[in-house]
C-alpha positions as CSV (number, residue, x, y, z in Angstrom):
1,X,-58.9,51.2,-72.0
2,X,-55.4,52.1,-73.1
3,X,-54.8,54.7,-75.8
4,X,-51.7,52.9,-76.9
5,X,-53.8,49.9,-78.0
6,X,-55.2,52.1,-80.9
7,X,-51.9,53.8,-81.8
8,X,-49.5,52.9,-84.6
9,X,-46.2,54.5,-85.5
10,X,-47.5,55.2,-89.0
11,X,-50.2,57.4,-87.4
12,X,-47.7,59.6,-85.5
13,X,-46.8,62.8,-87.2
14,X,-43.7,64.3,-85.6
15,X,-43.6,67.7,-87.4
16,X,-46.8,69.1,-88.7
17,X,-46.3,71.8,-91.3
18,X,-49.7,73.4,-91.4
19,X,-50.4,76.7,-89.7
20,X,-54.3,76.9,-90.1
21,X,-57.0,74.8,-88.4
22,X,-58.5,73.4,-91.6
23,X,-55.1,72.5,-93.1
24,X,-53.8,70.8,-89.9
25,X,-57.0,68.7,-89.9
26,X,-56.3,67.5,-93.4
27,X,-52.7,66.8,-92.5
28,X,-53.8,64.7,-89.5
29,X,-56.3,62.8,-91.7
30,X,-53.7,62.1,-94.4
31,X,-52.0,59.0,-92.8
32,X,-55.4,57.4,-92.2
33,X,-56.2,57.7,-95.9
34,X,-52.7,56.6,-96.9
35,X,-53.1,53.4,-94.8
36,X,-56.5,52.7,-96.3
37,X,-58.2,52.8,-93.0
38,X,-61.0,55.1,-94.3
39,X,-62.0,55.5,-97.9
40,X,-63.6,59.0,-98.0
41,X,-61.2,61.8,-97.0
42,X,-63.9,64.4,-97.6
43,X,-66.4,62.7,-95.3
44,X,-63.9,62.5,-92.5
45,X,-62.7,66.0,-93.0
46,X,-66.3,67.3,-92.9
47,X,-67.1,65.3,-89.8
48,X,-64.1,66.7,-87.9
49,X,-64.7,70.3,-88.9
50,X,-68.5,70.0,-88.2
51,X,-67.5,69.0,-84.7
52,X,-65.1,71.9,-84.4
53,X,-67.9,74.2,-85.5
54,X,-69.8,73.2,-82.3
55,X,-66.9,74.3,-80.1
56,X,-63.1,74.1,-80.3
57,X,-61.6,70.9,-79.1
58,X,-58.4,72.8,-78.1
59,X,-58.5,72.3,-74.3
60,X,-55.6,74.6,-73.4
61,X,-52.0,73.9,-72.4
62,X,-51.1,73.6,-76.1
63,X,-53.3,70.5,-76.6
64,X,-56.2,69.8,-79.0
65,X,-58.3,66.6,-79.3
66,X,-60.2,66.9,-82.7
67,X,-62.6,64.0,-83.0
68,X,-65.6,62.5,-84.8
69,X,-67.7,59.4,-85.2
70,X,-67.9,57.8,-88.7
71,X,-70.0,54.9,-89.9
72,X,-67.3,53.3,-92.1
73,X,-64.9,52.0,-89.5
74,X,-65.1,49.1,-86.9
75,X,-62.2,50.1,-84.7
76,X,-61.1,53.3,-83.1
77,X,-58.2,55.2,-84.8
78,X,-56.0,57.7,-82.9
79,X,-53.6,60.0,-84.8
80,X,-50.9,61.9,-82.9
81,X,-49.5,65.1,-84.4
82,X,-46.9,67.6,-83.1
83,X,-46.4,71.2,-84.3
84,X,-43.2,72.8,-83.3
85,X,-44.3,76.4,-84.1
86,X,-47.9,75.9,-82.9
87,X,-51.3,76.2,-84.7
88,X,-54.1,78.7,-83.9
89,X,-56.9,76.4,-83.0
90,X,-59.4,78.6,-81.1
91,X,-58.1,77.3,-77.8
92,X,-59.9,78.1,-74.6
93,X,-56.7,79.8,-73.3
94,X,-56.1,81.6,-76.6
95,X,-52.7,79.9,-77.0
96,X,-51.4,78.0,-80.0
97,X,-51.7,74.2,-80.1
98,X,-48.5,72.0,-80.3
99,X,-49.9,68.6,-79.5
100,X,-52.8,67.0,-81.3
101,X,-54.6,63.7,-80.6
102,X,-57.2,63.1,-83.3
103,X,-59.7,60.4,-82.4
104,X,-62.0,58.7,-85.0
105,X,-64.5,56.2,-83.6
106,X,-67.3,54.1,-85.0
107,X,-70.6,56.0,-84.8
108,X,-72.2,53.5,-82.4
109,X,-69.3,53.8,-79.9
110,X,-70.6,56.7,-78.0
111,X,-69.5,55.8,-74.4
112,X,-66.1,54.4,-75.2
113,X,-65.5,57.4,-77.5
114,X,-66.2,59.8,-74.6
115,X,-64.0,57.7,-72.3
116,X,-61.1,58.0,-74.8
117,X,-61.4,61.8,-74.9
118,X,-61.5,62.0,-71.1
119,X,-58.4,59.7,-70.8
120,X,-56.4,61.9,-73.3
121,X,-57.4,65.0,-71.4
122,X,-56.4,63.4,-68.1
123,X,-53.0,62.3,-69.3
124,X,-52.2,65.7,-70.9
125,X,-52.8,67.6,-67.7
126,X,-49.3,66.4,-66.6
127,X,-46.8,69.0,-67.7
128,X,-43.9,66.6,-67.5
129,X,-45.7,64.2,-69.9
130,X,-46.5,67.1,-72.3
131,X,-42.9,68.2,-72.2
132,X,-41.7,64.6,-72.9
133,X,-44.0,64.4,-75.9
134,X,-42.7,67.7,-77.1
135,X,-39.0,66.6,-77.0
136,X,-39.5,62.9,-78.1
137,X,-37.3,62.0,-81.1
138,X,-39.3,59.4,-82.9
139,X,-42.8,57.9,-83.3
140,X,-41.7,54.9,-81.4
141,X,-40.6,57.2,-78.5
142,X,-44.1,58.9,-78.6
143,X,-45.8,55.5,-78.2
144,X,-43.4,54.4,-75.5
145,X,-44.1,57.5,-73.5
146,X,-47.9,57.0,-73.8
147,X,-47.5,53.3,-72.7
148,X,-45.5,54.4,-69.7
149,X,-47.9,57.2,-68.7
150,X,-50.8,54.7,-68.8
151,X,-49.1,52.6,-66.1
152,X,-49.9,53.0,-62.5
153,X,-47.4,55.1,-60.4
154,X,-46.0,51.9,-58.8
155,X,-45.4,50.3,-62.2
156,X,-43.8,53.4,-63.6
157,X,-41.4,53.6,-60.6
158,X,-40.4,49.9,-61.1
159,X,-39.7,50.4,-64.8
160,X,-37.8,53.6,-64.3
161,X,-35.7,52.0,-61.6
162,X,-34.9,49.0,-63.7
163,X,-34.0,51.2,-66.7
164,X,-31.6,53.2,-64.5
165,X,-30.0,50.0,-63.3
166,X,-29.6,48.7,-66.9
167,X,-27.8,51.9,-67.8
168,X,-25.2,51.7,-65.1
169,X,-21.6,51.4,-66.3
170,X,-20.4,49.4,-63.3
171,X,-22.3,47.0,-61.0
172,X,-23.7,48.2,-57.7
173,X,-23.4,46.3,-54.4
174,X,-26.4,45.8,-52.2
175,X,-26.0,47.6,-48.9
176,X,-28.2,48.5,-45.9
177,X,-26.3,51.3,-44.0
178,X,-27.6,54.4,-42.4
179,X,-26.4,57.6,-44.1
180,X,-26.8,61.3,-43.7
181,X,-27.5,63.8,-46.4
182,X,-26.3,67.4,-46.2
183,X,-27.5,70.1,-48.6
184,X,-24.8,72.1,-50.3
185,X,-24.9,75.8,-49.7
186,X,-22.8,78.6,-51.1
187,X,-20.1,78.4,-48.4
188,X,-21.2,75.6,-46.1
189,X,-23.2,72.3,-46.0
190,X,-26.4,72.2,-44.0
191,X,-27.9,69.1,-42.6
192,X,-31.1,68.4,-44.5
193,X,-32.8,67.1,-41.4
194,X,-33.2,63.3,-42.0
195,X,-31.3,60.1,-42.5
196,X,-31.7,57.4,-45.1
197,X,-30.6,53.9,-45.7
198,X,-28.5,52.7,-48.6
199,X,-30.0,50.2,-51.1
200,X,-26.9,49.8,-53.2
201,X,-23.6,51.6,-54.0
202,X,-20.8,51.7,-56.6
203,X,-17.9,54.0,-57.3
204,X,-20.2,55.9,-59.6
205,X,-23.2,56.5,-57.3
206,X,-25.6,55.4,-54.6
207,X,-29.3,54.6,-54.2
208,X,-30.7,55.7,-50.9
209,X,-34.2,54.9,-49.4
210,X,-35.7,57.8,-47.5
211,X,-38.8,57.5,-45.3
212,X,-41.7,59.3,-46.9
213,X,-42.4,62.4,-44.8
214,X,-42.6,66.1,-45.3
215,X,-38.8,66.3,-45.9
216,X,-39.0,64.2,-49.1
217,X,-41.5,66.7,-50.4
218,X,-39.3,69.6,-49.7
219,X,-38.8,71.7,-52.8
220,X,-35.0,71.5,-52.2
221,X,-35.1,67.7,-52.7
222,X,-35.4,67.4,-56.4
223,X,-33.5,66.3,-59.5
224,X,-30.1,68.0,-60.0
225,X,-29.9,69.1,-56.3
226,X,-26.3,68.9,-55.1
227,X,-25.6,67.5,-51.7
228,X,-23.1,65.7,-49.5
229,X,-23.5,62.0,-48.6
230,X,-22.0,61.0,-45.2
231,X,-21.4,57.2,-45.0
232,X,-20.1,55.6,-41.8
233,X,-17.1,53.3,-42.5
234,X,-15.5,52.1,-39.3
235,X,-17.5,53.6,-36.4
236,X,-19.7,56.6,-35.5
237,X,-16.7,58.8,-35.4
238,X,-15.5,58.2,-38.9
239,X,-17.4,58.9,-42.1
240,X,-16.9,59.1,-45.8
241,X,-18.0,62.6,-47.0
242,X,-18.7,62.5,-50.7
243,X,-20.2,65.2,-52.9
244,X,-23.1,64.1,-55.1
245,X,-26.0,65.2,-57.2
246,X,-29.6,63.8,-57.3
247,X,-30.2,62.2,-60.7
248,X,-33.7,60.7,-60.1
249,X,-36.4,60.4,-57.4
250,X,-39.0,57.6,-57.2
251,X,-41.8,58.4,-54.9
252,X,-43.4,55.3,-53.6
253,X,-46.2,54.7,-51.1
254,X,-44.1,54.4,-48.0
255,X,-40.7,55.8,-49.0
256,X,-38.8,57.8,-51.6
257,X,-35.9,56.1,-53.5
258,X,-33.2,58.6,-54.4
259,X,-30.5,58.0,-57.0
260,X,-27.3,60.1,-56.4
261,X,-24.4,60.4,-58.8
262,X,-21.0,61.1,-57.2
263,X,-19.4,64.3,-58.5
264,X,-15.9,65.8,-58.1
265,X,-12.6,64.0,-58.4
266,X,-13.6,60.5,-59.6
267,X,-10.3,58.9,-58.6
268,X,-10.5,60.3,-55.0
269,X,-14.1,59.2,-54.7
270,X,-13.3,55.7,-55.9
271,X,-10.4,55.3,-53.5
272,X,-12.6,56.6,-50.6
273,X,-15.3,54.1,-51.5
274,X,-13.2,51.1,-52.1
275,X,-12.8,50.3,-48.4
276,X,-16.6,50.5,-47.8
277,X,-17.4,48.4,-50.9
278,X,-14.8,45.8,-49.9
279,X,-16.4,45.6,-46.4
280,X,-19.8,45.0,-48.1
281,X,-18.4,42.2,-50.3
282,X,-16.7,40.6,-47.3
283,X,-19.9,40.6,-45.2
284,X,-22.2,39.4,-48.0
């Protein structure tokens, strides 16, 4: 059961204006009425508020899931709403709510209805996902984020990696070469403690596959970390030493793929890499 199957861009409200619980419920209901999905606004409003009277549906972390079952619909409806300033919604953590998922289900759909609520709660435990919803720029972006979050970790990694490849300005060349990574300190570069293997390289950056071990979970290995990439060119005595910055990390079952953008003098980096890339082209 995917939430995205029941979502439409017309039912995504990017900037709720209400500041009170009763008003925000009416605002969330309004697109349902406007689209003619439910005839009686008063009946739905009463059903939602009656459920709230039993206990707040604000589950903490700035999230609320107001919901109700109504007899006049045949298919579940989900409305997403976002409040930039937050709404007092009697949350269990006493904090204002910024993200709303309102679920309206047929009265007979008890089990699927509960599963929907549980799935929303599960997805919204992820702070990165909540932050992405908070900063999304359009209803289409909101739905795309939900579709992505519903995918398995392996599927998300594959999509993210393909998206990154599509955005590259210049093509990368496949390569399988052992490299070393050194963490950038204030006055010196420290060996991180493991080696990786290149997957591909271009004058702009490099993708390195690291074996999944305790090192890849090190708090220092994260997005925006600056480091040095040491690539052997001719023999073990000679290396390219290029400064870079981690742009993305894709944790997979057996390894961790790391996307690194080269930083510093672009012209010097390109000259340094040209010999290595030419060697790859020649041998392929």
